[in-house]
SERO-4910 file (N, C-alpha, C, O; in steps of 0.05 Angstrom, whole numbers):
BEGIN
 pado doro    nc1    nc2    nc3   cac1   cac2   cac3    cc1    cc2    cc3    oc1    oc2    oc3
  Unk    A   -192    247    120   -193    224    101   -177    201    113   -155    205    123
  Unk    A   -188    177    110   -175    154    122   -162    137    100   -174    130     80
  Unk    A   -136    130    105   -121    114     86   -108     91    101    -99     94    123
  Unk    A   -108     68     88    -97     44    100    -75     32     82    -80     29     58
  Unk    A    -52     26     93    -31     12     79    -31    -17     89    -30    -23    113
  Unk    A    -33    -36     70    -30    -64     76     -2    -73     67      4    -72     44
  Unk    A     14    -81     86     42    -87     81     47   -117     84     40   -129    104
  Unk    A     60   -129     64     66   -157     64     96   -163     66    112   -145     71
  Unk    A    102   -188     63    130   -197     66    149   -185     46    173   -184     50
  Unk    A    138   -175     24    155   -162      4    170   -138     15    191   -131      5
  Unk    A    158   -125     35    171   -103     48    197   -111     61    218    -99     57
  Unk    A    196   -133     77    220   -143     91    240   -154     71    264   -151     75
  Unk    A    230   -167     51    248   -179     31    264   -158     17    288   -161     11
  Unk    A    251   -135     11    265   -113     -2    286   -100     16    303    -85      7
  Unk    A    284   -105     42    304    -96     61    325   -118     66    341   -117     85
  Unk    A    326   -138     47    345   -159     47    343   -178     71    362   -190     80
  Unk    A    319   -181     81    314   -200    103    305   -227     91    290   -227     72
  Unk    A    315   -248    102    308   -275     93    283   -285    107    285   -303    124
  Unk    A    261   -274    100    236   -280    114    216   -297     98    193   -299    105
  Unk    A    225   -308     76    208   -327     61    206   -353     76    224   -360     92
  Unk    A    184   -368     72    181   -394     85    204   -413     77    213   -429     93
  Unk    A    212   -411     52    234   -430     44    260   -424     58    277   -442     61
  Unk    A    263   -399     67    287   -393     84    284   -406    111    303   -416    123
  Unk    A    260   -405    122    254   -417    148    258   -448    147    268   -460    166
  Unk    A    250   -460    124    252   -489    122    281   -499    126    286   -519    140
  Unk    A    300   -485    115    328   -493    118    336   -493    147    349   -511    157
  Unk    A    327   -472    162    333   -471    191    319   -493    205    330   -506    223
  Unk    A    294   -498    198    277   -518    212    288   -546    209    290   -561    228
  Unk    A    294   -553    185    304   -580    179    331   -586    193    336   -608    201
  Unk    A    347   -565    195    374   -568    206    375   -570    236    395   -576    248
  Unk    A    352   -564    249    352   -565    279    356   -594    288    348   -613    275
  Unk    A    369   -598    312    373   -625    323    347   -640    326    327   -628    334
  Unk    A    347   -666    320    323   -681    321    322   -700    346    306   -719    346
  Unk    A    338   -694    366    338   -710    390    310   -709    404    300   -687    409
  Unk    A    299   -732    409    274   -735    424    251   -720    411    231   -713    425
  Unk    A    252   -716    385    229   -703    372    206   -723    369    211   -747    364
  Unk    A    181   -714    372    158   -732    366    159   -742    337    170   -729    320
  Unk    A    146   -764    333    146   -776    306    134   -758    285    143   -758    262
  Unk    A    113   -743    292    100   -726    273    119   -704    263    118   -696    240
  Unk    A    136   -694    281    155   -673    272    176   -685    254    183   -673    233
  Unk    A    186   -709    261    205   -722    243    193   -728    216    207   -724    196
  Unk    A    168   -737    215    156   -743    189    151   -718    173    156   -718    149
  Unk    A    143   -696    186    139   -671    171    165   -661    159    166   -652    136
  Unk    A    186   -662    175    212   -653    165    222   -671    142    234   -662    123
  Unk    A    216   -697    145    224   -715    123    209   -709     97    221   -707     76
  Unk    A    183   -704    100    167   -697     76    176   -671     64    177   -668     40
  Unk    A    183   -653     81    193   -627     72    220   -630     58    224   -618     37
  Unk    A    238   -645     70    264   -649     59    264   -665     34    281   -661     16
  Unk    A    245   -684     32    244   -702      8    232   -688    -16    236   -696    -39
  Unk    A    218   -666    -11    204   -652    -33    224   -637    -50    236   -617    -41
  Unk    A    228   -646    -74    248   -634    -92    239   -606   -102    256   -589   -106
  Unk    A    213   -602   -105    203   -577   -114    195   -560    -90    171   -561    -82
  Unk    A    213   -546    -78    208   -531    -54    187   -509    -59    174   -499    -40
  Unk    A    184   -500    -84    165   -479    -90    137   -489    -84    119   -472    -77
  Unk    A    131   -515    -86    105   -525    -79     99   -521    -50     76   -521    -41
  Unk    A    120   -518    -34    117   -514     -5    122   -485      2    125   -478     26
  Unk    A    122   -467    -18    130   -439    -13    110   -425      6    118   -406     20
  Unk    A     85   -435      7     66   -423     25     60   -444     47     44   -462     43
  Unk    A     74   -441     69     71   -460     91     42   -462    101     34   -484    108
  Unk    A     28   -440    101      0   -441    111    -18   -458     94    -34   -473    104
  Unk    A    -15   -456     67    -30   -473     50    -23   -502     54    -40   -520     54
  Unk    A      3   -507     58     13   -534     62      1   -546     87     -7   -570     88
  Unk    A     -2   -530    108    -12   -540    133    -41   -550    130    -49   -570    141
  Unk    A    -57   -534    115    -85   -543    111    -86   -569     97   -103   -586    103
  Unk    A    -69   -573     77    -68   -598     62    -57   -620     80    -67   -643     79
  Unk    A    -36   -614     95    -22   -635    110    -40   -646    132    -36   -669    141
  Unk    A    -59   -631    142    -78   -641    162    -93   -666    152   -102   -682    168
  Unk    A    -96   -668    126   -109   -691    114    -93   -717    118   -104   -739    114
  Unk    A    -67   -714    124    -50   -738    128    -46   -745    157    -35   -766    163
  Unk    A    -55   -728    175    -51   -732    204    -75   -745    216    -97   -734    216
  Unk    A    -72   -769    227    -95   -784    238   -102   -776    266   -125   -777    274
  Unk    A    -82   -769    282    -87   -763    310    -88   -733    315    -70   -718    306
  Unk    A   -109   -724    328   -111   -696    335    -87   -686    351    -78   -664    347
  Unk    A    -78   -703    369    -55   -695    386    -30   -689    368    -15   -671    375
  Unk    A    -27   -704    347     -4   -699    329     -7   -672    315     13   -658    310
  Unk    A    -32   -666    307    -36   -640    293    -30   -617    312    -19   -597    303
  Unk    A    -37   -620    337    -31   -599    357     -1   -597    361     10   -575    362
  Unk    A     13   -619    364     42   -620    368     56   -606    344     74   -590    348
  Unk    A     48   -613    320     61   -601    296     57   -571    295     76   -556    291
  Unk    A     33   -561    300     28   -532    299     44   -518    320     56   -497    314
  Unk    A     44   -528    344     58   -514    366     88   -514    361    102   -495    369
  Unk    A     98   -536    349    127   -537    343    134   -517    321    154   -503    323
  Unk    A    117   -515    301    123   -496    279    122   -467    289    138   -451    281
  Unk    A    102   -461    306    100   -434    317    125   -428    334    136   -406    331
  Unk    A    133   -447    350    157   -443    367    182   -438    350    197   -420    356
  Unk    A    186   -455    330    211   -453    314    210   -429    295    230   -416    290
  Unk    A    186   -423    285    184   -399    267    188   -374    283    200   -355    273
  Unk    A    179   -373    307    184   -351    325    214   -347    330    224   -324    328
  Unk    A    228   -369    335    257   -368    339    270   -357    314    287   -339    315
  Unk    A    263   -368    291    276   -360    266    272   -331    259    291   -316    253
  Unk    A    247   -322    260    240   -294    253    253   -275    273    262   -253    266
  Unk    A    255   -283    298    268   -266    318    297   -263    313    308   -241    315
  Unk    A    311   -285    305    339   -284    298    343   -267    273    362   -251    272
  Unk    A    326   -270    254    329   -255    229    324   -225    234    338   -208    222
  Unk    A    306   -219    251    300   -191    258    324   -178    272    331   -155    267
  Unk    A    337   -193    290    360   -183    304    385   -179    286    401   -161    290
  Unk    A    387   -195    265    410   -193    247    409   -168    230    430   -158    222
  Unk    A    385   -158    225    383   -135    207    376   -110    223    353   -105    231
  Unk    A    396    -94    228    392    -69    242    382    -48    223    395    -41    203
  Unk    A    358    -38    228    345    -19    210    355      9    216    355     18    239
  Unk    A    363     23    195    373     50    198    350     69    203    334     74    185
  Unk    A    348     80    227    326     98    234    327    124    218    307    138    217
  Unk    A    350    131    207    352    156    191    335    153    166    330    173    152
  Unk    A    327    129    159    312    125    134    282    131    139    266    130    120
  Unk    A    274    138    163    246    141    168    234    164    153    210    163    145
  Unk    A    249    185    147    238    207    132    231    198    104    211    208     92
  Unk    A    247    180     92    241    170     66    216    152     67    200    152     48
  Unk    A    213    137     88    189    121     92    164    139     94    144    134     81
  Unk    A    167    161    109    145    180    112    137    192     85    114    196     79
  Unk    A    158    198     69    153    210     43    137    190     25    119    198     11
  Unk    A    145    165     27    131    144     12    102    142     19     85    143      1
  Unk    A     96    140     45     68    136     52     51    162     49     27    161     50
  Unk    A     65    184     46     51    210     42     46    215     12     27    229      6
  Unk    A     62    204     -5     61    211    -34     57    186    -52     61    189    -76
  Unk    A     50    164    -41     47    140    -57     25    142    -78     24    127    -97
  Unk    A      7    161    -74    -17    163    -91    -11    177   -117    -27    176   -136
  Unk    A     12    191   -119     20    204   -144     48    195   -152     68    208   -146
  Unk    A     49    172   -164     75    161   -173     79    167   -202     60    167   -218
  Unk    A    104    171   -210    110    178   -238    102    156   -257     99    161   -281
  Unk    A     99    132   -248     93    110   -265     63    105   -270     55     88   -285
  Unk    A     46    121   -256     17    121   -262     12    135   -288     27    153   -296
  Unk    A     -9    127   -302    -17    141   -326    -31    167   -318    -39    170   -295
  Unk    A    -34    185   -337    -48    210   -332    -76    205   -323    -86    219   -305
  Unk    A    -90    186   -335   -117    180   -326   -118    170   -298   -136    178   -282
  Unk    A    -99    153   -290    -98    143   -263    -93    166   -243   -106    167   -222
  Unk    A    -75    183   -250    -68    206   -232    -93    224   -229    -99    233   -207
  Unk    A   -107    228   -251   -131    245   -249   -153    233   -232   -166    247   -217
  Unk    A   -156    206   -234   -177    193   -219   -170    194   -189   -188    200   -172
  Unk    A   -145    189   -182   -138    190   -154   -139    219   -144   -147    224   -122
  Unk    A   -130    238   -161   -131    266   -153   -159    275   -148   -164    291   -129
  Unk    A   -179    266   -163   -206    274   -159   -216    263   -132   -231    277   -118
  Unk    A   -209    238   -126   -216    227   -100   -205    243    -77   -218    248    -57
  Unk    A   -180    251    -79   -167    267    -59   -180    295    -57   -182    306    -35
  Unk    A   -188    306    -79   -201    332    -78   -228    331    -65   -236    350    -50
  Unk    A   -242    309    -69   -269    307    -57   -268    301    -27   -283    312    -12
  Unk    A   -250    283    -20   -250    273      8   -225    282     24   -225    279     49
  Unk    A   -204    292     11   -179    296     25   -172    325     32   -150    330     40
  Unk    A   -191    344     28   -184    372     33   -195    383     59   -184    402     70
  Unk    A   -217    372     69   -230    384     92   -219    374    119   -221    389    138
  Unk    A   -208    351    119   -198    340    145   -169    330    141   -160    326    119
  Unk    A   -155    326    163   -128    315    163   -130    286    152   -150    273    154
  Unk    A   -107    277    141   -106    250    131    -97    232    154    -78    237    168
  Unk    A   -113    210    158   -107    191    179    -98    165    166   -113    151    153
  Unk    A    -72    159    170    -60    136    158    -56    114    178    -44    118    199
  Unk    A    -66     90    172    -61     67    189    -47     46    172    -52     42    149
  Unk    A    -28     32    185    -14     10    172    -22    -16    184    -21    -20    208
  Unk    A    -31    -34    167    -37    -62    175    -15    -79    162    -14    -82    138
  Unk    A      2    -90    179     23   -107    169     17   -137    173      7   -144    194
  Unk    A     22   -152    153     19   -181    154     44   -195    163     46   -220    164
  Unk    A     65   -179    170     90   -190    178     92   -193    209     80   -177    224
  Unk    A    108   -212    218    113   -215    246    133   -195    256    133   -187    279
  Unk    A    151   -187    239    173   -170    247    164   -141    252    144   -132    241
  Unk    A    179   -127    268    174    -99    274    192    -81    257    203    -61    267
  Unk    A    195    -87    232    212    -72    215    204    -43    213    221    -25    215
  Unk    A    179    -38    210    169    -10    208    173      5    234    183     28    233
  Unk    A    166     -8    256    170      5    282    199     11    287    206     32    298
  Unk    A    217     -7    280    246     -3    284    256     20    267    275     34    274
  Unk    A    244     23    244    252     45    226    243     72    237    257     92    235
  Unk    A    219     73    248    207     98    257    218    105    285    222    129    291
  Unk    A    222     85    302    229     91    329    204     94    346    181     91    336
  Unk    A    207     99    372    184    102    390    167    126    382    178    147    376
  Unk    A    141    122    382    123    144    376     96    140    389     89    117    395
  Unk    A     82    162    394     56    161    405     36    172    385     37    196    379
  Unk    A     18    155    375      0    164    354    -21    184    366    -28    182    390
  Unk    A    -32    202    349    -24    205    321      2    220    318      8    239    333
  Unk    A     19    211    299     45    224    294     43    239    267     38    227    247
  Unk    A     47    265    268     46    280    243     72    275    227     94    280    238
  Unk    A     69    265    203     92    258    187     97    278    165    119    279    154
  Unk    A     77    294    158     80    313    136     56    331    135     34    324    145
  Unk    A     59    355    123     37    372    117     37    377     87     58    385     76
  Unk    A     15    372     73     14    374     44      6    402     34      1    406     11
  Unk    A      6    421     53     -2    449     46    -30    455     53    -37    478     57
  Unk    A    -46    434     57    -74    438     65    -81    423     90    -96    432    107
  Unk    A    -69    399     93    -76    381    115    -51    369    127    -30    366    114
  Unk    A    -53    362    153    -33    346    165    -37    317    157    -60    308    154
  Unk    A    -15    303    152    -16    274    146     -6    260    171     18    262    177
  Unk    A    -23    245    184    -17    233    210    -16    203    208    -33    190    196
  Unk    A      5    191    221      6    162    224     -9    155    250      0    163    272
  Unk    A    -31    141    247    -48    136    270    -43    110    284    -52    105    306
  Unk    A    -29     91    271    -23     66    284    -13     45    265    -16     47    241
  Unk    A     -1     24    277      9      1    263     -2    -24    276      2    -28    300
  Unk    A    -16    -40    261    -28    -64    272    -16    -89    259    -14    -91    234
  Unk    A     -7   -108    275      4   -133    265    -19   -154    265    -25   -166    285
  Unk    A    -31   -158    242    -54   -175    240    -48   -205    246    -65   -220    254
  Unk    A    -23   -213    242    -14   -240    247      3   -243    272     15   -264    276
  Unk    A      4   -222    288     20   -223    312     49   -215    307     56   -204    287
  Unk    A     66   -221    327     94   -213    327    113   -237    328    103   -260    331
  Unk    A    138   -232    325    157   -254    326    158   -267    354    164   -291    356
  Unk    A    151   -252    375    154   -263    402    128   -267    417    128   -277    439
  Unk    A    105   -260    404     80   -264    418     56   -263    398     58   -250    377
  Unk    A     35   -276    406      9   -275    391     12   -282    362     -2   -272    345
  Unk    A     31   -300    356     35   -308    328     13   -325    318      3   -344    331
  Unk    A      4   -319    293    -18   -333    280     -6   -347    255      8   -334    239
  Unk    A    -12   -372    252     -3   -388    229    -24   -408    221    -31   -425    237
  Unk    A    -35   -405    197    -56   -423    189    -70   -415    164    -60   -401    147
  Unk    A    -95   -425    162   -111   -421    138   -133   -401    142   -137   -391    165
  Unk    A   -147   -394    121   -168   -374    123   -193   -384    137   -205   -370    154
  Unk    A   -202   -409    130   -227   -420    142   -226   -450    139   -206   -461    129
  Unk    A   -247   -463    149   -247   -493    150   -248   -506    122   -242   -530    120
  Unk    A   -256   -491    101   -256   -503     75   -228   -509     65   -224   -524     46
  Unk    A   -208   -497     78   -180   -501     70   -166   -523     88   -142   -526     86
  Unk    A   -182   -536    104   -172   -558    121   -180   -584    107   -204   -590    104
  Unk    A   -160   -600    100   -166   -625     84   -171   -649    103   -161   -671     98
  Unk    A   -187   -644    123   -195   -666    142   -222   -658    154   -224   -640    170
  Unk    A   -243   -672    145   -270   -665    154   -274   -666    184   -288   -650    195
  Unk    A   -261   -685    197   -264   -688    226   -253   -664    240   -265   -654    259
  Unk    A   -230   -655    232   -217   -632    245   -231   -606    243   -227   -587    258
  Unk    A   -249   -603    223   -264   -578    219   -282   -571    242   -289   -547    246
  Unk    A   -289   -590    259   -306   -585    282   -291   -589    309   -303   -587    330
  Unk    A   -265   -593    307   -249   -596    332   -237   -569    339   -220   -559    325
  Unk    A   -246   -558    362   -236   -531    369   -206   -531    375   -193   -511    371
  Unk    A   -195   -553    384   -166   -555    389   -151   -550    363   -128   -541    363
  Unk    A   -163   -558    340   -151   -554    314   -158   -526    303   -140   -511    295
  Unk    A   -183   -519    303   -192   -494    290   -181   -470    305   -175   -449    292
  Unk    A   -177   -472    331   -166   -449    346   -137   -445    340   -126   -424    346
  Unk    A   -124   -465    329    -96   -462    322    -92   -457    292    -76   -440    284
  Unk    A   -107   -472    275   -101   -472    247   -117   -452    231   -110   -445    208
  Unk    A   -139   -441    241   -155   -421    227   -148   -394    239   -151   -389    263
  Unk    A   -139   -375    222   -127   -350    232   -147   -334    249   -139   -324    270
  Unk    A   -171   -330    240   -190   -314    255   -194   -326    283   -195   -312    303
  Unk    A   -198   -352    284   -202   -366    310   -177   -362    327   -180   -357    351
  Unk    A   -154   -365    315   -129   -362    330   -126   -334    342   -119   -330    365
  Unk    A   -132   -314    325   -132   -286    335   -151   -283    358   -144   -269    378
  Unk    A   -174   -295    357   -194   -292    378   -184   -304    404   -192   -294    426
  Unk    A   -168   -325    403   -158   -337    428   -140   -318    443   -138   -320    468
  Unk    A   -127   -299    429   -110   -280    442   -125   -256    454   -115   -242    471
  Unk    A   -150   -252    445   -167   -231    456   -157   -203    451   -162   -185    467
  Unk    A   -142   -199    429   -131   -172    423   -151   -154    409   -148   -129    410
  Unk    A   -171   -165    396   -190   -149    381   -179   -138    355   -192   -121    343
  Unk    A   -156   -148    346   -144   -136    323   -159   -142    297   -158   -127    278
  Unk    A   -172   -166    296   -188   -172    272   -210   -151    268   -213   -140    246
  Unk    A   -225   -145    289   -247   -126    288   -236    -98    281   -248    -83    266
  Unk    A   -213    -91    293   -201    -65    288   -194    -62    259   -200    -41    247
  Unk    A   -181    -82    248   -173    -81    220   -196    -81    201   -196    -67    180
  Unk    A   -217    -96    207   -241    -95    191   -253    -67    190   -261    -57    169
  Unk    A   -254    -54    213   -265    -27    214   -248     -7    198   -258     10    184
  Unk    A   -222    -10    200   -204      8    185   -208      5    155   -209     25    141
  Unk    A   -211    -19    146   -216    -24    117   -243    -14    108   -246     -3     86
  Unk    A   -263    -17    125   -290     -8    118   -291     22    115   -307     33     99
  Unk    A   -275     36    131   -276     66    132   -257     79    112   -258    103    108
  Unk    A   -238     63    101   -217     75     85   -227     84     57   -244     71     45
  Unk    A   -217    107     49   -222    117     22   -201    107      2   -206    104    -22
  Unk    A   -177    103     12   -155     92     -4   -142     70     11   -136     72     35
  Unk    A   -137     48     -2   -122     26      9    -98     20     -9   -102     16    -33
  Unk    A    -74     21      2    -50     16    -14    -39    -11     -5    -34    -16     18
  Unk    A    -35    -29    -25    -24    -56    -20      5    -56    -29     11    -48    -51
  Unk    A     22    -66    -11     51    -67    -18     63    -93     -8     60   -100     15
  Unk    A     76   -108    -27     90   -132    -19     72   -155    -11     81   -173      4
  Unk    A     48   -156    -21     29   -177    -15     24   -195    -39     24   -186    -62
  Unk    A     21   -221    -33     17   -240    -55    -12   -246    -60    -19   -261    -79
  Unk    A    -30   -235    -45    -59   -240    -48    -65   -270    -46    -78   -281    -63
  Unk    A    -54   -283    -25    -57   -312    -22    -84   -320    -11    -98   -304      1
  Unk    A    -91   -346    -16   -117   -356     -7   -120   -357     23   -143   -355     33
  Unk    A    -98   -360     38   -101   -363     67   -107   -337     81   -111   -337    105
  Unk    A   -107   -315     66   -116   -289     77   -140   -279     62   -145   -255     59
  Unk    A   -156   -297     51   -179   -290     35   -198   -271     48   -209   -253     36
  Unk    A   -201   -274     74   -219   -256     89   -213   -227     84   -231   -210     81
  Unk    A   -187   -220     83   -180   -192     80   -183   -181     52   -189   -158     48
  Unk    A   -180   -199     32   -185   -190      5   -215   -185      0   -223   -168    -15
  Unk    A   -232   -201     14   -260   -197     12   -268   -170     25   -286   -157     15
  Unk    A   -255   -163     46   -261   -138     60   -255   -114     42   -266    -92     47
  Unk    A   -238   -117     23   -230    -95      6   -254    -86    -12   -252    -64    -25
  Unk    A   -275   -101    -14   -298    -94    -30   -310    -67    -21   -320    -52    -37
  Unk    A   -308    -61      5   -318    -36     16   -302    -13      3   -313      8     -4
  Unk    A   -276    -16      2   -259      5    -10   -265      9    -39   -265     31    -49
  Unk    A   -269    -13    -54   -275    -11    -82   -300      4    -88   -303     16   -109
  Unk    A   -320      2    -70   -345     17    -74   -341     46    -67   -352     64    -81
  Unk    A   -327     52    -46   -325     80    -35   -299     95    -43   -298    119    -40
  Unk    A   -279     81    -53   -254     94    -58   -237     80    -79   -246     74   -100
  Unk    A   -212     76    -71   -192     66    -91   -172     47    -78   -165     51    -55
  Unk    A   -165     27    -94   -143      9    -85   -119     15   -103   -122     16   -128
  Unk    A    -96     18    -91    -71     22   -106    -53     -2    -99    -47     -7    -76
  Unk    A    -45    -16   -120    -29    -41   -116     -1    -36   -127      2    -32   -151
  Unk    A     19    -37   -110     47    -34   -118     59    -62   -120     58    -78   -102
  Unk    A     71    -66   -143     82    -93   -148    109    -91   -162    113    -76   -181
  Unk    A    128   -107   -151    154   -109   -164    153   -132   -185    150   -155   -177
  Unk    A    154   -125   -210    151   -145   -231    177   -159   -237    199   -149   -233
  Unk    A    174   -184   -245    197   -200   -252    208   -190   -279    194   -179   -296
  Unk    A    234   -195   -284    246   -188   -309    234   -205   -332    226   -228   -326
  Unk    A    233   -195   -357    239   -168   -364    215   -149   -359    192   -157   -364
  Unk    A    220   -125   -349    199   -106   -344    190    -93   -370    207    -88   -387
  Unk    A    164    -87   -372    155    -72   -396    166    -44   -397    171    -32   -376
  Unk    A    171    -34   -421    180     -7   -424    157     11   -432    135      2   -435
  Unk    A    162     37   -434    141     56   -439    129     54   -467    110     68   -473
  Unk    A    140     37   -484    129     33   -511    113      8   -513    105      0   -535
  Unk    A    107     -5   -490     93    -30   -490     67    -28   -474     62    -41   -454
  Unk    A     50    -10   -485     25     -4   -471      7    -28   -468     -6    -32   -447
  Unk    A      5    -45   -489    -12    -68   -488     -3    -88   -467    -19   -100   -453
  Unk    A     24    -91   -465     34   -110   -445     30   -100   -417     23   -115   -399
  Unk    A     33    -74   -413     28    -62   -387     -2    -66   -379     -8    -73   -356
  Unk    A    -20    -61   -398    -48    -65   -393    -54    -94   -386    -70    -99   -368
  Unk    A    -42   -113   -400    -46   -141   -394    -37   -149   -366    -51   -164   -353
  Unk    A    -14   -138   -358     -4   -144   -331    -23   -133   -310    -29   -146   -290
  Unk    A    -33   -109   -314    -52    -97   -295    -78   -114   -293    -88   -118   -272
  Unk    A    -87   -123   -316   -112   -139   -316   -108   -165   -302   -126   -175   -288
  Unk    A    -84   -178   -305    -79   -203   -291    -81   -200   -261    -93   -216   -247
  Unk    A    -68   -178   -251    -69   -174   -222    -96   -166   -213   -106   -175   -192
  Unk    A   -110   -148   -229   -137   -140   -222   -155   -164   -220   -171   -167   -201
  Unk    A   -153   -182   -240   -171   -206   -241   -165   -225   -217   -183   -238   -207
  Unk    A   -139   -227   -210   -132   -244   -187   -146   -233   -161   -156   -249   -146
  Unk    A   -145   -207   -157   -158   -196   -134   -188   -198   -135   -201   -205   -115
  Unk    A   -199   -193   -159   -228   -195   -162   -238   -224   -158   -261   -228   -149
  Unk    A   -222   -243   -165   -230   -271   -160   -236   -276   -131   -254   -290   -124
  Unk    A   -219   -264   -114   -224   -266    -85   -248   -250    -76   -264   -259    -60
  Unk    A   -250   -226    -87   -272   -208    -79   -299   -218    -86   -319   -212    -73
  Unk    A   -301   -234   -108   -327   -241   -119   -337   -268   -110   -358   -277   -120
  Unk    A   -324   -281    -93   -332   -308    -86   -360   -309    -73   -374   -329    -74
  Unk    A   -367   -287    -59   -393   -285    -46   -410   -263    -57   -428   -253    -43
  Unk    A   -404   -254    -81   -419   -232    -93   -427   -239   -121   -414   -256   -134
  Unk    A   -448   -226   -132   -457   -232   -159   -442   -215   -180   -428   -196   -173
  Unk    A   -446   -222   -205   -431   -209   -226   -439   -180   -229   -422   -163   -235
  Unk    A   -464   -174   -225   -474   -146   -227   -459   -128   -208   -451   -105   -215
  Unk    A   -454   -137   -184   -439   -122   -164   -411   -117   -174   -400    -95   -171
  Unk    A   -399   -138   -185   -371   -136   -194   -368   -116   -217   -348   -103   -219
  Unk    A   -388   -115   -234   -387    -98   -257   -384    -69   -250   -376    -52   -267
  Unk    A   -390    -62   -225   -388    -34   -217   -361    -28   -203   -357     -6   -193
  Unk    A   -344    -48   -202   -318    -44   -188   -300    -27   -205   -295    -33   -229
  Unk    A   -289     -5   -194   -271     12   -210   -244     -2   -216   -239    -24   -206
  Unk    A   -229     10   -233   -203     -1   -240   -184     -1   -215   -186     16   -198
  Unk    A   -166    -20   -215   -145    -21   -195   -120    -10   -207   -111    -19   -228
  Unk    A   -107      9   -193    -82     20   -204    -59      2   -197    -57     -8   -175
  Unk    A    -41     -1   -216    -18    -18   -212      8     -3   -219     10      6   -242
  Unk    A     25      0   -201     51     12   -208     68     -9   -222     70    -32   -213
  Unk    A     79     -2   -245     92    -23   -261    122    -23   -257    135    -41   -268
  Unk    A    134     -5   -243    162     -5   -237    168     -1   -208    150      9   -194
  Unk    A    191     -9   -198    197     -5   -169    194     24   -161    202     42   -174
  Unk    A    181     27   -138    176     54   -127    202     66   -117    214     55    -98
  Unk    A    211     87   -128    238     98   -122    242    106    -93    262    100    -81
  Unk    A    222    121    -81    226    128    -52    230    103    -35    246    104    -16
  Unk    A    216     81    -41    220     57    -25    246     43    -31    259     33    -14
  Unk    A    254     44    -57    279     32    -65    302     44    -50    322     31    -43
  Unk    A    300     70    -44    322     84    -31    325     75     -2    346     81     11
  Unk    A    305     61      9    308     52     36    329     30     39    341     26     60
  Unk    A    334     17     17    353     -6     18    379      0      3    397    -17      2
  Unk    A    381     22    -10    404     28    -26    411     57    -25    393     75    -25
  Unk    A    436     63    -24    446     91    -24    455     99    -52    465    121    -56
  Unk    A    452     80    -71    460     86    -98    441    105   -111    417    106   -104
  Unk    A    451    120   -130    434    139   -145    415    123   -163    423    102   -174
  Unk    A    390    132   -166    371    119   -183    378    124   -212    364    115   -230
***
């Protein structure tokens, strides 16, 4: 049985890493401005003048919008290459500051082996997932792949060197193997991708047909310039997966392509969405509120999935499971305190 984990920036944030874009902005604005091109100075000024930094919380969305303000193609190229260079520096420094304790890898393995049966799932949810595992998960070993949207190698640093497939656990019937980790947006030091989902998110009609722009600002095009084949690999993994677990992802518009790909999983298997909720968290006597929260997240994901599909297709989509409290095995990765 094939299982895919999609890991977002929430993973690094829970390890106390300052990897939000607003953390990067402070670094970026503070850099010396000697001999900087005018477009860089203007972008930094606009960024610094913006009092509501939350509006700029998604740099990639901002870039698509900001292209509408840039008249010269050369300036758009300069801005993107400067952001990639400085973001690479910042993420690299942040990664070096946080030494990951490799002794925690067993707890990580336990998490990815047992995320499907969490104490915060309802009995109905556990039964549904259990039936899926009974049908598809007993005859063959479990093949787990991790697709991370992060530049950092946090997971690799936690696990240490390994040669896939790596057996991480046996559940009594099958080996559970980690088959690989793919960085869909590249790494801190190479093949970094920064941009929008497609040309509809570029606020400049002229630039939509300029390859110098689209090869930098559109993620799929940018990935193709590196020739790594990771887009096709990740598409295949999602198409073949029976279970997809999402962790630390915001389901943003600039990665719309990947949320659309999840439709294959919804037809053939199950999506499990782990989310750390803001205070105050619902308690076990607030069933209606818990249901409402689940529906909000489910509808957000379905909004992306249905943009190219009809309503009849959507009506057959199974429920999405949502963990309503922090996952304890993962919480222990960052804390030695008792739960």
